[in-house]
Structures are given as C-alpha cells and as structure tokens.
MIDOSE-160080 format. One record per residue (C-alpha): residue number from 1; residue in one letter; x, y, z. Coordinates in pm, 1 decimal, m for minus. Example, Ala and Ser with C-alpha at 12.3 -4.5 7.8 and 13.67 -1.06 7.14 Angstrom:
2
+-----+------+----------+----------+----------+
:  nr : rest :        x :        y :        z :
+-----+------+----------+----------+----------+
:   1 :    a :   1230.0 :   m450.0 :    780.0 :
:   2 :    s :   1367.0 :   m106.0 :    714.0 :
+-----+------+----------+----------+----------+
This chain:
254
+-----+------+----------+----------+----------+
:  nr : rest :        x :        y :        z :
+-----+------+----------+----------+----------+
:   1 :    x :    106.7 :   m743.1 :  m2496.3 :
:   2 :    x :    191.3 :   m377.5 :  m2448.6 :
:   3 :    x :    m73.2 :   m116.3 :  m2528.9 :
:   4 :    x :    m39.0 :    261.1 :  m2505.6 :
:   5 :    x :   m350.6 :    480.7 :  m2519.5 :
:   6 :    x :   m335.9 :    848.6 :  m2611.6 :
:   7 :    x :   m565.9 :   1128.0 :  m2726.7 :
:   8 :    x :   m681.8 :   1480.3 :  m2650.0 :
:   9 :    x :   m789.1 :   1547.0 :  m2292.3 :
:  10 :    x :  m1151.1 :   1454.9 :  m2230.7 :
:  11 :    x :  m1198.3 :   1222.5 :  m2529.7 :
:  12 :    x :  m1230.7 :    910.3 :  m2313.5 :
:  13 :    x :   m888.5 :    748.1 :  m2326.6 :
:  14 :    x :   m899.6 :    666.1 :  m1955.3 :
:  15 :    x :  m1241.6 :    508.8 :  m2004.2 :
:  16 :    x :  m1104.5 :    291.0 :  m2285.2 :
:  17 :    x :   m800.2 :    200.7 :  m2075.8 :
:  18 :    x :  m1023.5 :     87.8 :  m1787.4 :
:  19 :    x :  m1245.7 :   m115.3 :  m2021.0 :
:  20 :    x :   m950.1 :   m293.8 :  m2183.0 :
:  21 :    x :   m789.3 :   m361.2 :  m1845.1 :
:  22 :    x :  m1116.2 :   m519.2 :  m1729.7 :
:  23 :    x :  m1135.0 :   m725.7 :  m2051.7 :
:  24 :    x :   m785.9 :   m870.5 :  m2015.2 :
:  25 :    x :   m836.6 :   m930.2 :  m1642.4 :
:  26 :    x :  m1152.0 :  m1131.4 :  m1713.5 :
:  27 :    x :   m955.2 :  m1332.5 :  m1971.3 :
:  28 :    x :   m729.2 :  m1442.7 :  m1688.9 :
:  29 :    x :   m429.1 :  m1235.7 :  m1796.1 :
:  30 :    x :   m183.0 :  m1075.6 :  m1558.6 :
:  31 :    x :   m246.7 :   m705.2 :  m1609.5 :
:  32 :    x :    m32.5 :   m406.8 :  m1518.8 :
:  33 :    x :   m224.5 :    m78.0 :  m1544.0 :
:  34 :    x :     m6.9 :    231.1 :  m1582.3 :
:  35 :    x :   m143.4 :    582.7 :  m1537.8 :
:  36 :    x :    114.5 :    788.1 :  m1727.6 :
:  37 :    x :   m110.1 :   1093.8 :  m1759.9 :
:  38 :    x :    m15.8 :   1381.3 :  m1523.7 :
:  39 :    x :   m391.3 :   1439.4 :  m1483.6 :
:  40 :    x :   m425.1 :   1097.3 :  m1322.6 :
:  41 :    x :   m776.4 :    947.3 :  m1331.4 :
:  42 :    x :   m720.5 :    579.2 :  m1405.0 :
:  43 :    x :   m751.0 :    472.3 :  m1040.4 :
:  44 :    x :  m1098.1 :    626.0 :  m1020.7 :
:  45 :    x :  m1201.0 :    464.7 :  m1350.7 :
:  46 :    x :  m1092.5 :    125.7 :  m1214.8 :
:  47 :    x :  m1303.6 :    168.5 :   m904.1 :
:  48 :    x :  m1033.7 :    246.7 :   m646.7 :
:  49 :    x :  m1226.7 :    376.9 :   m346.8 :
:  50 :    x :   m961.9 :    625.5 :   m232.5 :
:  51 :    x :   m761.2 :    730.9 :   m541.4 :
:  52 :    x :   m636.5 :   1041.9 :   m362.1 :
:  53 :    x :   m439.1 :    817.6 :   m127.0 :
:  54 :    x :   m210.6 :    700.5 :   m408.8 :
:  55 :    x :    112.3 :    900.3 :   m426.1 :
:  56 :    x :    243.7 :    927.6 :   m784.1 :
:  57 :    x :    596.0 :    795.9 :   m833.7 :
:  58 :    x :    721.9 :   1135.8 :   m952.2 :
:  59 :    x :    625.5 :   1280.5 :   m612.2 :
:  60 :    x :    809.6 :   1014.2 :   m412.6 :
:  61 :    x :   1114.6 :   1234.0 :   m359.7 :
:  62 :    x :   1303.6 :    986.0 :   m145.9 :
:  63 :    x :   1250.6 :    706.0 :   m398.8 :
:  64 :    x :   1363.2 :    927.8 :   m687.1 :
:  65 :    x :   1669.4 :   1040.0 :   m490.3 :
:  66 :    x :   1768.1 :    686.1 :   m390.0 :
:  67 :    x :   1729.3 :    537.1 :   m736.4 :
:  68 :    x :   1894.5 :    820.7 :   m929.9 :
:  69 :    x :   2146.3 :    909.8 :   m655.5 :
:  70 :    x :   2033.4 :   1271.0 :   m669.5 :
:  71 :    x :   1960.5 :   1525.7 :   m399.5 :
:  72 :    x :   1589.5 :   1598.1 :   m338.2 :
:  73 :    x :   1485.3 :   1951.7 :   m426.4 :
:  74 :    x :   1816.8 :   2041.0 :   m584.7 :
:  75 :    x :   1835.9 :   2135.9 :   m952.2 :
:  76 :    x :   2134.8 :   2043.7 :  m1161.9 :
:  77 :    x :   2416.2 :   1823.0 :  m1042.8 :
:  78 :    x :   2498.1 :   1465.3 :  m1132.4 :
:  79 :    x :   2259.0 :   1171.6 :  m1113.9 :
:  80 :    x :   2226.2 :    820.1 :  m1254.4 :
:  81 :    x :   2072.0 :    785.5 :  m1597.5 :
:  82 :    x :   1996.2 :    414.1 :  m1553.0 :
:  83 :    x :   1825.2 :    383.0 :  m1213.0 :
:  84 :    x :   1704.9 :     48.9 :  m1077.0 :
:  85 :    x :   1332.9 :     10.9 :  m1153.3 :
:  86 :    x :   1261.8 :   m361.5 :  m1189.5 :
:  87 :    x :   1117.8 :   m392.6 :   m836.8 :
:  88 :    x :    889.8 :    m86.4 :   m859.6 :
:  89 :    x :    582.4 :   m265.1 :  m1005.3 :
:  90 :    x :    573.2 :   m502.1 :   m708.3 :
:  91 :    x :    668.6 :   m254.8 :   m434.8 :
:  92 :    x :    483.6 :     58.8 :   m540.8 :
:  93 :    x :    168.3 :    m59.1 :   m718.6 :
:  94 :    x :   m186.1 :    m70.2 :   m584.2 :
:  95 :    x :   m337.0 :   m418.4 :   m607.8 :
:  96 :    x :   m694.6 :   m427.8 :   m735.4 :
:  97 :    x :   m876.1 :   m752.6 :   m818.5 :
:  98 :    x :   m572.6 :   m908.7 :   m980.8 :
:  99 :    x :   m457.1 :   m587.7 :  m1148.4 :
: 100 :    x :   m143.9 :   m397.5 :  m1046.0 :
: 101 :    x :   m189.9 :    m20.5 :  m1081.3 :
: 102 :    x :    102.1 :    222.3 :  m1105.0 :
: 103 :    x :     43.8 :    598.3 :  m1099.7 :
: 104 :    x :    345.9 :    771.6 :  m1249.1 :
: 105 :    x :    252.5 :   1138.8 :  m1216.0 :
: 106 :    x :    390.0 :   1434.2 :  m1405.7 :
: 107 :    x :    719.7 :   1616.9 :  m1410.4 :
: 108 :    x :    715.5 :   1991.2 :  m1361.5 :
: 109 :    x :    948.3 :   2146.4 :  m1613.4 :
: 110 :    x :   1033.1 :   2501.3 :  m1706.7 :
: 111 :    x :   1090.2 :   2418.3 :  m2072.2 :
: 112 :    x :   1087.6 :   2137.4 :  m2321.4 :
: 113 :    x :   1335.5 :   1853.0 :  m2309.5 :
: 114 :    x :   1358.0 :   1833.8 :  m1931.9 :
: 115 :    x :   1625.4 :   1593.3 :  m1814.8 :
: 116 :    x :   1577.8 :   1564.0 :  m1440.3 :
: 117 :    x :   1584.8 :   1274.0 :  m1192.9 :
: 118 :    x :   1205.9 :   1236.2 :  m1198.5 :
: 119 :    x :   1183.5 :   1218.4 :  m1577.0 :
: 120 :    x :   1476.8 :    976.6 :  m1597.7 :
: 121 :    x :   1313.6 :    744.7 :  m1343.9 :
: 122 :    x :    979.3 :    747.8 :  m1526.0 :
: 123 :    x :   1129.6 :    693.0 :  m1870.2 :
: 124 :    x :   1347.7 :    409.1 :  m1742.1 :
: 125 :    x :   1043.6 :    251.4 :  m1577.4 :
: 126 :    x :    836.9 :    269.8 :  m1897.8 :
: 127 :    x :   1123.3 :    107.6 :  m2089.1 :
: 128 :    x :   1130.7 :   m173.7 :  m1833.5 :
: 129 :    x :    751.4 :   m217.9 :  m1843.7 :
: 130 :    x :    738.6 :   m233.9 :  m2222.7 :
: 131 :    x :   1048.9 :   m438.6 :  m2297.5 :
: 132 :    x :   1098.4 :   m666.2 :  m1998.1 :
: 133 :    x :    765.4 :   m739.5 :  m1827.1 :
: 134 :    x :    558.9 :  m1045.5 :  m1919.6 :
: 135 :    x :    217.6 :   m903.8 :  m1822.3 :
: 136 :    x :    m37.8 :   m730.8 :  m2037.5 :
: 137 :    x :     61.5 :   m366.7 :  m1988.6 :
: 138 :    x :   m199.6 :    m98.2 :  m2056.3 :
: 139 :    x :    m65.5 :    258.0 :  m2037.8 :
: 140 :    x :   m297.6 :    557.0 :  m2014.2 :
: 141 :    x :    m81.4 :    829.6 :  m2169.2 :
: 142 :    x :   m119.0 :   1206.6 :  m2186.1 :
: 143 :    x :   m220.4 :   1384.1 :  m2510.0 :
: 144 :    x :    128.0 :   1321.2 :  m2648.7 :
: 145 :    x :    349.1 :   1020.7 :  m2584.3 :
: 146 :    x :    583.5 :   1196.0 :  m2344.6 :
: 147 :    x :    716.3 :    890.5 :  m2164.3 :
: 148 :    x :    799.4 :    686.3 :  m2474.6 :
: 149 :    x :   1155.1 :    690.9 :  m2608.1 :
: 150 :    x :   1270.1 :    554.4 :  m2942.8 :
: 151 :    x :   1376.1 :    214.3 :  m2808.5 :
: 152 :    x :   1061.2 :    183.2 :  m2598.1 :
: 153 :    x :    822.0 :    279.7 :  m2877.2 :
: 154 :    x :    929.1 :    m10.3 :  m3096.2 :
: 155 :    x :    828.5 :   m247.9 :  m2816.3 :
: 156 :    x :    470.6 :   m121.4 :  m2799.0 :
: 157 :    x :    235.9 :   m366.0 :  m2970.9 :
: 158 :    x :    m24.6 :   m101.1 :  m3047.2 :
: 159 :    x :    m73.3 :    270.4 :  m2987.2 :
: 160 :    x :   m443.9 :    345.8 :  m2965.5 :
: 161 :    x :   m549.7 :    705.6 :  m3021.2 :
: 162 :    x :   m895.8 :    783.4 :  m2886.5 :
: 163 :    x :  m1078.7 :   1036.1 :  m3103.0 :
: 164 :    x :  m1417.3 :   1203.7 :  m3069.1 :
: 165 :    x :  m1600.2 :   1369.4 :  m3360.2 :
: 166 :    x :  m1435.5 :   1712.6 :  m3372.0 :
: 167 :    x :  m1155.9 :   1902.1 :  m3545.3 :
: 168 :    x :   m934.0 :   1947.2 :  m3238.7 :
: 169 :    x :   m948.8 :   1577.6 :  m3161.5 :
: 170 :    x :   m852.2 :   1498.0 :  m3522.2 :
: 171 :    x :   m556.8 :   1739.4 :  m3501.6 :
: 172 :    x :   m437.1 :   1573.7 :  m3180.1 :
: 173 :    x :   m457.7 :   1230.5 :  m3342.8 :
: 174 :    x :   m248.1 :   1347.1 :  m3637.0 :
: 175 :    x :      4.4 :   1502.6 :  m3398.4 :
: 176 :    x :     32.2 :   1180.0 :  m3197.2 :
: 177 :    x :     75.8 :    975.9 :  m3514.8 :
: 178 :    x :    358.5 :   1204.7 :  m3628.2 :
: 179 :    x :    532.5 :   1171.9 :  m3290.1 :
: 180 :    x :    490.3 :    796.0 :  m3305.7 :
: 181 :    x :    630.9 :    778.7 :  m3657.8 :
: 182 :    x :    934.0 :    983.7 :  m3551.6 :
: 183 :    x :    997.6 :    721.0 :  m3282.2 :
: 184 :    x :    954.8 :    430.6 :  m3520.8 :
: 185 :    x :    615.2 :    328.2 :  m3382.0 :
: 186 :    x :    402.1 :    240.8 :  m3682.4 :
: 187 :    x :    137.5 :     24.0 :  m3515.7 :
: 188 :    x :   m112.6 :    304.8 :  m3460.1 :
: 189 :    x :   m490.8 :    265.3 :  m3460.8 :
: 190 :    x :   m792.4 :    482.1 :  m3387.5 :
: 191 :    x :  m1081.9 :    420.8 :  m3150.0 :
: 192 :    x :  m1377.5 :    652.4 :  m3202.3 :
: 193 :    x :  m1563.0 :    759.5 :  m2889.1 :
: 194 :    x :  m1879.8 :    953.5 :  m2803.9 :
: 195 :    x :  m2037.0 :    838.0 :  m3129.7 :
: 196 :    x :  m2401.1 :    950.8 :  m3160.2 :
: 197 :    x :  m2490.6 :    881.0 :  m3522.7 :
: 198 :    x :  m2353.6 :    729.8 :  m3842.0 :
: 199 :    x :  m2250.8 :   1083.6 :  m3941.7 :
: 200 :    x :  m2004.4 :   1084.5 :  m3651.9 :
: 201 :    x :  m1851.0 :    760.9 :  m3780.3 :
: 202 :    x :  m1832.5 :    898.5 :  m4133.4 :
: 203 :    x :  m1665.1 :   1215.7 :  m4006.4 :
: 204 :    x :  m1384.2 :   1019.3 :  m3843.5 :
: 205 :    x :  m1342.4 :    782.1 :  m4136.8 :
: 206 :    x :  m1323.8 :   1076.0 :  m4378.3 :
: 207 :    x :  m1076.1 :   1278.6 :  m4174.9 :
: 208 :    x :   m851.2 :    988.6 :  m4068.4 :
: 209 :    x :   m844.9 :    778.7 :  m4387.5 :
: 210 :    x :   m493.0 :    642.0 :  m4343.5 :
: 211 :    x :   m522.9 :    508.6 :  m3987.6 :
: 212 :    x :   m709.7 :    183.5 :  m3911.7 :
: 213 :    x :  m1013.9 :    224.5 :  m3686.4 :
: 214 :    x :  m1059.5 :    m61.8 :  m3440.5 :
: 215 :    x :  m1401.9 :     37.2 :  m3315.0 :
: 216 :    x :  m1659.4 :    303.7 :  m3233.0 :
: 217 :    x :  m1776.6 :    352.8 :  m2874.8 :
: 218 :    x :  m2124.5 :    506.4 :  m2847.5 :
: 219 :    x :  m2201.0 :    820.1 :  m2649.4 :
: 220 :    x :  m2336.5 :    698.9 :  m2315.6 :
: 221 :    x :  m2441.4 :    927.6 :  m2031.9 :
: 222 :    x :  m2382.9 :    640.9 :  m1789.6 :
: 223 :    x :  m2010.5 :    710.8 :  m1824.2 :
: 224 :    x :  m2077.0 :   1049.8 :  m1662.4 :
: 225 :    x :  m2277.6 :    874.2 :  m1392.9 :
: 226 :    x :  m1987.9 :    634.7 :  m1335.0 :
: 227 :    x :  m1752.0 :    928.5 :  m1290.8 :
: 228 :    x :  m1987.1 :   1105.7 :  m1049.7 :
: 229 :    x :  m2043.5 :    795.0 :   m838.1 :
: 230 :    x :  m1685.6 :    667.3 :   m849.4 :
: 231 :    x :  m1784.7 :    346.0 :  m1025.0 :
: 232 :    x :  m1595.7 :    185.4 :  m1314.5 :
: 233 :    x :  m1752.7 :    236.1 :  m1660.2 :
: 234 :    x :  m1760.7 :   m140.8 :  m1713.4 :
: 235 :    x :  m2008.3 :   m167.9 :  m1423.7 :
: 236 :    x :  m2257.3 :     76.8 :  m1574.4 :
: 237 :    x :  m2222.7 :     73.6 :  m1953.7 :
: 238 :    x :  m2282.5 :   m263.7 :  m2124.8 :
: 239 :    x :  m2266.0 :    m94.4 :  m2467.1 :
: 240 :    x :  m1914.6 :     42.4 :  m2413.5 :
: 241 :    x :  m1803.3 :   m283.4 :  m2255.9 :
: 242 :    x :  m1917.5 :   m478.9 :  m2562.1 :
: 243 :    x :  m1721.2 :   m254.1 :  m2798.7 :
: 244 :    x :  m1410.9 :   m271.9 :  m2577.4 :
: 245 :    x :  m1432.1 :   m651.4 :  m2573.5 :
: 246 :    x :  m1431.2 :   m656.5 :  m2953.8 :
: 247 :    x :  m1132.5 :   m420.2 :  m2959.0 :
: 248 :    x :   m957.9 :   m646.2 :  m2709.3 :
: 249 :    x :  m1017.2 :   m949.8 :  m2930.7 :
: 250 :    x :   m871.2 :   m763.6 :  m3229.1 :
: 251 :    x :   m563.8 :   m671.3 :  m3025.5 :
: 252 :    x :   m513.5 :  m1034.6 :  m2926.5 :
: 253 :    x :   m525.7 :  m1144.8 :  m3289.9 :
: 254 :    x :   m281.3 :   m876.9 :  m3412.4 :
+-----+------+----------+----------+----------+
C-alpha cells in the first residue's frame, strides 16, 4: 500500500502520517516512512530523539554526485537521469521500532521546473518507492505533490489531503486535487483535522462536496504538548489515535 499525504502547512499532515505509520506498524506491516516535505518534521513526530542528526538525502552531495554522475556544486552540465536508488532505503534510512524512515529534503531552485541532480535523484527514488517496494509506504508531502510524476502518481493507492476548517486550507485542497488529476491520480480523499464542533464538520462537507472524507480528527491540545516535549502524538492523544485507526482500516479495505 502506498499512501501520500498532503495539505497546507500547519494543518496536521505530519501528525496524520505519524499516526498511520504507527497503525500499520502495530498491524505487523513492514513500513517505510518518507518525509518528502522540505520542512521536515516527521522524525520528531515519530519520536526520534535526535532528528537534527538526520541528513536529508538532497544534502548528501557526494551521494547525489555518485548516483547522477554529476559534479557537486556545479550548475549545468550532463548527469544521469536514471540514477541507481534501489539500495537507498536500506543504506540511508533511520531504523525506528520496525519502521524505516527516509528524510528526502528540499531542492533549492531559482525558478519552477528545476531539473537538477538533486531533484532527479529524489523523483527517481519516489518512483522506486511507489512502484517497486513491497512495504507500506507513507509519504509526508509538501503542500503540493512536488515529488510525484505522472507514472508515479498512478501507483499511489490513495492521496490524503489534510484539511482544517478554513478557506485557505480548502483552497489548498482544491489545488492539490487539480494537480493530482493532471497526473492521473484520481484516488483522492480528505481527512478533516482540528475539528472542534459539528459546524466545523459541516463546513468541510459543504465546501468539499465532491471529495470523499475518510474521517475527522478532533482538536486536541495534547498534540501541541507532544510537539513541545518531542513525543509522538500517538503516545499522548488517544482520540486522534482512534480516528487514525479507523482511517487505516478504511485504507486497508479500499
């Protein structure tokens, strides 16, 4: 099963990713957690004690240079468009209670459509993870779906867009759905987060009528406490964990 999670910054997509990773781990699945958001926080949400010690793949200049046959620090020039990536999950992941965690990092670019060794390596890796791995792969994406290409998108079992009650979050969800549709990814669903009342649920249902909603996660201040103390949300918030478990069961049935 391959799951990509997107949404506006701050809506709780990393929290949902951590909760689903914990759910599948407890089910005895082999899980590969992928932090594909340049603002990497998944390691912290999974309870990694020293997340700052993890070097993102995009910053491993020697690795990028070796795999793409490029020259570190040099713009332009020739490099491989199909670098070897199949050994990266084993060699460059952080092991955590049966979960392999990969932090991809971001690619600094001066304009849109960057084609550079770092971006080629990351895109090739995502393609490998989605199409060729036999684990449950949970990818914490940025607000868009930057790392997904057309061929890769069709291999994603479900794109979950985390949405909080608010106009900007709704706009981001619609933008992500359009990007997904352009790539041929039609299996898109919504997860509502930071839900305080039934009015919040009604707001999301009214403004996103054409996208299935898999669940509503309640607003819980213990998520803030988890972030402040460096503990995983599944250790402190039984309410969120229960909702994530139900979402996980729906994903397994799909």
